[in-house]
N, C-alpha and C positions, 0 to 999 in steps of 0.2 A: 751545555751548548744548545742553542735554539735551532730546531729543525724546521723544515718547510711546513710540517703538519701542526706545529705548535707556535708558529710565529704570531705575534699579536698584530692584529689588523686594525689600523687607524684610518678613519675617514677625516680628512682635513677639508673643511668647507671655508675656502678663502680665495679671494680674487687678486690679491697682491702677489705678483710673481716672486718678489724678493723674500717675502715671508714664507711662501710655499717652499722655495729652495732651502731656506734656513732650517725650517722644521723638518722637511722630508730628509735632508742629508743627515741631520742629527739623529733622527729616529732610525734611519737605515743602519747607521753605525751600531746601534743598540739592538738590531735584529727585528725591527718593526717592518711590516709591509704597510706602505702608505698609499691610500687612494685619494685622488684630488677631485673635488667638486667646486665649481666656481659660482654656482647659483642654487637656489632652493629646489627647483625641480630635479636637477641632477642629483642633489644630495639625497632626496627622498628615494629616487630610483636606485642609487647605490646602496642605501640602507636596506631596501627590500631585497636586492639581488645578492649583495656581498656579505651581509650580516657582520658588520665590523664590531670589534670589541670596545672601541672608544671613538668618540667624535670630538674633534676640536673645531669649534664653531665661531666664526666671525659674525658679528651682528650686522655689520654694514656691508651688505652685498647688493649687487645691481638687481633692481626690480624685485627685491625680496625683503620682507620685514623679518629681521633676524629673530625677534621675539616670537612671532607667529610660527616661524620655522622650528624653533626650539620646542614649542608646544606640539606641533605636528609630529616631530620626532618622538617626543615622549608618549604621545597617543598611540604610536605604532610599535614602540619598543622600550625595553628597560635598559638599553645600551647606556654605558657611561657617557656623559656629556660634560665637557669643559668648554665654557664660553671664553674665547680669547679675543678681546675687543679693545679698541681705542677709547670707547665710552667708559669713563672711569667714575661716573657719578654713583652715589649710593642708591639712588632710585633705580638706575639701570641694573645694578647688581641684584637688588631685591626682586625686581621684575623678572629677571632671568631665572633666579632661583624659584620663584613662584611658577614659572613656566615649565619647571622640571629639570633645570640644569643642576648638575652635581657640584660644580665648582665654577669660579669666575676669576679670570686673570685679566689684568689691564696691560695693554701695550704702552710703551715698550717693556719687554720682559727679558730676563736672562734665560738662556737655554737650560741652565742647571735648575732653575726654579720650575720651568715648564716640565722637565723630566721628573722632578720630585712630585709635582702635582699629579702627573699622569700615573706614577707608581702608587701614590696614595689613593687615588680614585679607583684604579683597577683593583687594588687590594680590598677596598671597601665594598665594591660592587660585585666581588666574587666570593662573598661570604658563604654562598651556598656550597662551596667546595670544602669548607672547614669541618663540617659535620661531626656527629658522633657523640658529643658530650652534653647535649642540651637536655634540660629537664622535661618533665611531662608537660603536655599542653596546659595553658593557663586559661581558665574560664571566668569571665566576668559578665554576668547576665547572659545575653544571647551572643556575646562575643567570645570566640575561641581563638587563642593565639598559640599556634603550634610552631615552636622555635626549631625543633628538629626537622620538621617537614617544610619549613620555610613557607608556612601558609597561615592566613588569617581569614576567618569566616565570621559573618554576622547574620544571625537567624538562618544559618545554613547556606548563605550566599557568600561566594568568595569576594574578599576585599583585595583589590589589586594595589599592591605597594611597590614602589620602586626599590631597588637595592639599598639606596641611602636611607629611605624612609624605614625600611625593615631593620637596617643596622641601628638606627636610633631607637626604634621600638624595642629591639633586643636588649639594649643597654637599660632602658627604663624598666622593662618587665623583669629582667634578670635580677635587678636590685629593687623590686617593687616595695613600696612603703618607705624607701630610703631616699632622702634628699640628695640629688646629684647636682653639683655646682655646674655653672655654665662651662667653666674651664675643664672639668672632668668629662663632661659629655662631648665637648668639642675635641678634646684630646683623644678620647676613646673611639669616636666615630669618624672624625675627619683626619686627625693626626696632631702631633705636637705643635706644628707651625700654625695651627688654626685656633689657638686658645683664646685669641681676642676677637674672633669673627662672630660676635654675638648675633648678628643679623642672620647668619646661616641657621643658627639654632632656632631663632624666632620663626623664621619662615617654615622650617621643617616640622617644628612642633605644631604650627598652625595647619600644615598639610595633614599631619596625623590626626589632629582633632577633627578636621573636616571629614575625614574618611571613617573614623572610628566612633565618634560621638554623635549624638543627635540631641535635639531640644528636649526629648522626653526622658533621657537618661542622665544620671549624675555624671559630672566630668570624670574622665579617666586619668588625664594628665593634669596634675595640680601645679600651679605656679607659686613659687616663693619669691616675691618681688626682690629684684636685684641680687638674688641668690642662685636660683636654679629651678629644677623641676623634679617631681616625683610621680611615679605611677601608683595608683591606688593600691593599698595593701590587700 
């Protein structure tokens, strides 16, 4: 049973009353506490004050660029972010993922799908609680990846990764030297229902490369065209 102290707190950034009522009522039945924000300024204020566990973000808000808001949220917090938008184009999805979204859903959607996405995203972004069985830190040049401590440093400086970025890095490093297919990585990091979402993988591998690699060092994440990725042995 969910208690007041362990209820999952969701921030719903949405200005359509019918969608607000639909999502809030279904989350309430499942023990969620839902906070509503109808614009970007209020969303950021609630993020700072309430520290939600997950954000459901509409891109089309009054006087707010949803992509910019997504980036601002990610700059402030590692909170799980699912974009829920009527904008269904591939470009919009890739842009949102590049801005730091963990997942992207297109309206209209089924409540069951939304709840499944929320569960998968929370499970992925709460890997820090799984602890205990990780191997010793992995060192590649001046990069140190501490899986047990959930920390990455480069030349002694902390590299800030989102939970989804770290989940992907964990899979690559744990199986370093081994080719992992697109489907394997998507299934292990995002979930079984994501096995065809190749753009998720491309975006997040790109984000990891930007944070972990530099022009001076050899690539850490190697691409096998149309097959998958491997972390250097």
